[in-house]
C-alpha positions in Angstrom: 61.2 39.4 26.9 58.8 42.2 26.1 60.1 45.3 24.6 59.0 48.9 25.3 57.6 48.1 28.6 56.8 51.3 31.0 56.3 51.7 34.5 54.1 54.5 34.1 50.0 54.3 34.6 47.8 54.5 31.6 44.5 56.0 31.1 43.3 53.6 28.3 44.9 50.0 27.8 44.1 48.3 24.8 45.3 44.8 24.3 45.5 42.7 20.6 47.6 42.2 17.8 49.2 44.9 15.8 48.5 44.1 12.3 50.5 44.4 9.0 47.9 44.8 6.6 48.2 44.3 3.2 46.1 46.1 0.6 47.2 47.1 -3.0 48.8 50.0 -2.2 51.1 48.2 -0.1 51.8 47.1 3.6 50.5 49.4 6.5 50.3 49.0 10.1 46.7 48.3 11.2 44.9 46.3 13.9 42.3 47.4 16.8 45.2 48.8 19.1 46.7 50.9 16.4 43.3 52.6 15.2 41.8 52.8 18.8 45.0 53.6 20.6 45.8 56.5 18.0 42.2 57.8 18.5 42.5 57.8 22.1 45.8 59.7 22.0 44.0 62.4 19.9 41.6 62.8 22.7 44.5 63.5 25.3 44.5 60.1 27.2 47.5 58.5 28.1 47.6 55.0 26.2 48.9 51.6 26.9 49.2 48.9 24.1 50.0 45.6 25.0 50.7 43.4 21.7 52.8 41.0 19.9 54.9 41.3 16.9 58.3 40.5 15.4 61.3 43.0 16.2 61.4 43.8 12.4 57.9 45.4 12.3 58.5 49.3 12.1 56.2 50.8 14.9 57.2 54.5 14.7 54.0 55.5 13.7 52.9 54.9 17.0 55.9 56.4 18.7 53.7 58.5 20.9 51.8 55.3 22.7 53.4 53.5 25.3 53.7 49.6 24.2 54.3 46.4 25.5 55.6 44.2 22.5 55.7 40.6 23.3 58.3 39.0 20.8 57.2 36.8 18.3 58.8 35.3 15.4 56.1 36.5 13.0 53.9 39.6 13.0 50.3 39.1 12.3 49.7 39.7 8.5 46.2 40.0 7.1 45.6 40.3 3.4 42.6 42.3 3.0 40.7 42.0 -0.6 37.9 43.9 -1.2 35.3 42.9 -3.6 31.6 44.0 -4.8 30.3 41.2 -2.4 32.4 42.7 0.6 35.7 42.2 2.1 37.6 38.9 1.7 40.6 38.3 4.2 43.4 36.0 4.4 45.5 35.4 7.5 49.2 34.9 6.4 50.9 34.7 9.8 50.3 35.3 13.4 51.9 36.4 16.4 51.8 35.3 20.0 48.8 34.9 22.4 48.3 37.7 24.8 47.5 36.4 28.4 47.1 38.4 31.7 50.9 37.8 32.4 51.7 39.7 29.5 50.3 43.0 31.1 52.6 45.2 33.0 51.3 45.2 36.7 51.4 49.2 36.9 48.6 49.2 33.7 46.3 46.3 35.4 44.4 49.2 37.2 43.7 51.6 34.1 40.2 53.0 34.1 39.4 52.0 30.7 40.3 48.7 29.1 39.6 47.7 25.7 40.1 44.3 24.5 40.5 44.3 20.6 41.4 41.0 19.2 41.8 40.5 15.6 42.8 37.1 15.4 41.6 35.1 18.3 44.9 36.0 20.3 43.6 37.6 23.5 42.8 35.2 26.1 39.5 35.5 27.6 40.6 35.2 31.0 41.5 39.0 30.6 37.8 39.7 30.7 36.9 38.4 33.8 40.3 40.3 35.4 39.0 43.7 34.3 35.9 44.0 36.7 37.3 47.3 38.2 37.5 48.9 34.8 35.4 50.1 32.4 35.2 47.4 29.9 35.3 47.7 25.9 35.1 44.8 23.9 35.3 44.7 20.2 34.9 40.9 19.7 35.6 40.7 15.9 39.0 38.8 16.4 37.1 36.2 18.3 34.4 35.6 15.7 37.3 34.7 13.0 38.6 31.5 12.2 40.5 30.5 9.3 41.3 27.1 7.1 44.6 25.8 6.5 45.2 28.4 3.7 44.4 31.2 6.0 41.1 32.4 4.4 39.3 34.1 7.2 35.4 32.8 7.8 33.1 34.2 10.6 31.9 32.0 13.6 28.7 32.2 15.5 28.4 35.0 17.7 27.6 32.5 20.6 31.3 31.7 20.9 31.6 34.7 23.1 28.3 35.1 24.8 29.6 34.5 28.1 31.8 37.2 27.7 29.7 39.8 26.8 27.6 40.8 30.2 31.0 41.7 31.7 31.5 44.7 29.2 30.3 47.9 29.9 30.0 48.5 26.0 30.7 46.1 23.0 31.3 47.5 19.6 30.7 45.4 16.4 29.9 46.0 12.5 27.5 44.5 10.4 30.4 43.1 8.6 31.1 41.1 11.5 27.5 39.8 11.7 26.7 39.7 7.9 25.9 36.1 8.3 23.4 36.2 11.1 20.4 38.8 10.3 18.8 38.2 13.9 22.1 38.6 16.0 21.7 42.1 17.1 18.5 41.5 19.0 20.0 38.5 20.5 23.5 40.1 21.3 21.7 43.1 22.8 20.3 41.0 25.5 23.8 39.8 26.6 25.3 43.1 27.3 25.0 46.7 29.1 25.5 48.7 25.6 25.6 47.1 22.2 27.0 49.1 19.3 27.0 48.0 15.7 28.2 50.2 13.1 27.9 50.1 9.6 30.1 52.3 7.4 28.3 55.3 5.8 24.8 53.7 7.3 23.3 54.1 10.4 25.1 53.4 13.7 22.6 51.4 16.1 22.9 51.3 19.9 21.1 49.1 22.0 20.8 49.9 25.7 18.2 49.3 28.7 15.8 47.6 26.1 15.6 50.3 23.7 17.3 50.9 20.2 18.4 54.1 18.7 19.9 54.9 15.5 22.6 57.6 14.4 23.4 59.2 11.0 27.2 59.3 10.5 28.9 62.6 9.4 29.2 62.2 5.6 33.0 61.4 4.3 35.2 60.9 1.2 35.8 56.9 1.6 39.3 56.3 0.6 39.7 53.1 2.7 37.3 51.5 5.2 39.7 49.6 7.1 39.7 50.5 10.9 36.7 52.4 10.9 35.0 50.7 13.6 38.0 50.6 15.6 38.5 54.0 15.3 34.7 54.5 16.4 35.4 52.6 19.4 38.5 54.7 20.6 36.6 58.2 19.6 33.8 56.7 21.5 35.8 56.1 24.7 37.9 59.1 24.1 35.1 61.5 24.6 33.7 59.6 27.5 36.9 59.6 29.4 37.7 63.1 28.7 34.2 64.5 29.6 33.4 62.0 32.2 29.8 62.2 31.7 28.2 58.5 31.6 24.6 60.1 31.6 22.4 59.2 28.5 23.3 62.6 27.0 26.9 61.9 27.6 26.7 58.4 25.9 24.9 59.7 22.9 27.6 62.7 22.4 30.5 59.9 22.5 28.6 58.1 20.0 28.8 60.9 17.6 32.3 61.8 18.8 33.2 58.2 17.7 31.2 58.7 14.3 33.0 61.7 13.4 36.6 60.3 14.0 35.7 57.2 12.0 35.0 59.6 9.1 38.5 61.1 9.2 40.1 57.3 9.2 38.3 56.1 6.0 39.9 59.5 4.3 43.1 58.1 3.7 45.0 54.6 3.7 45.7 52.9 6.8 46.9 55.0 10.0 47.8 57.9 7.8 45.0 60.3 8.9 44.8 59.3 12.5 48.7 59.8 13.1 48.1 63.6 12.2 44.7 63.9 13.8 44.3 66.5 16.3 41.2 67.1 19.0 40.9 70.6 17.5 40.0 68.9 14.1 37.4 66.5 15.9 35.8 69.4 17.9 35.4 71.2 14.7 34.0 68.6 12.5 31.6 67.4 15.5 30.1 71.0 15.8 30.1 71.6 11.8 28.1 68.3 12.0 25.8 69.2 14.8 24.8 72.5 12.7 23.7 70.4 10.0 21.9 67.8 11.6 20.2 66.8 14.8 22.3 63.4 14.1 19.5 61.1 15.4 17.1 59.5 13.1 
């Protein structure tokens, strides 16, 4: 039986595994649902998470988020190894798959649904069942495969090609596409809005046949893990809070996403996000606007 089920409705529903990320500083909670969920909470949204993990996993850093946790014999554990050539990942264990039946009925009408797999754990049918919601996909987990030793490698993005047209926004990083130089243009033809983040580099946005670039605010890099996921949470957090889906509103939401990501990388794991306030986000946003027009 799942633990943590609430009958309350939610504003922002995010599905995927909470991970135990293994980094040199020690194990820390991670996964798209954790980073994006905490970010959306900072924007004042009532967040619901559907995930799977073992009963031994300490979820106290996510205490302010409504959670439905499917029991599993093991938690998803990912060893993140950063090298000069990029990040190497090893999947050491994996929790249970997430299907529509795992989603509490009161949550299924959430105005925003975010599918954030990290280890190919979110069933594709959930995309087709979210037609009444604003649907965000961060499909990195569907693009991952691993060998018998758990060494993670990337699959061609076309494994999710049929899912992309159903999303309102798709968020990926250049790391997710690092072996496919031509993919962004092809991908952008499949979805209404494609956002590709690139760490301290420009964020590229493809929409209505156009590409725009946004320069993110400077940040003191400590740990890059989760930056793209918190970007997605900040993007949707502002969009939901403002209700402004105009081109101007979308541009602002992209900048808010970049601002939140700049906080995330300034500490290890979720540490910075657990104490992030909307006031801090607003202050950095305004300071950034005063220094640049943010559009390249």
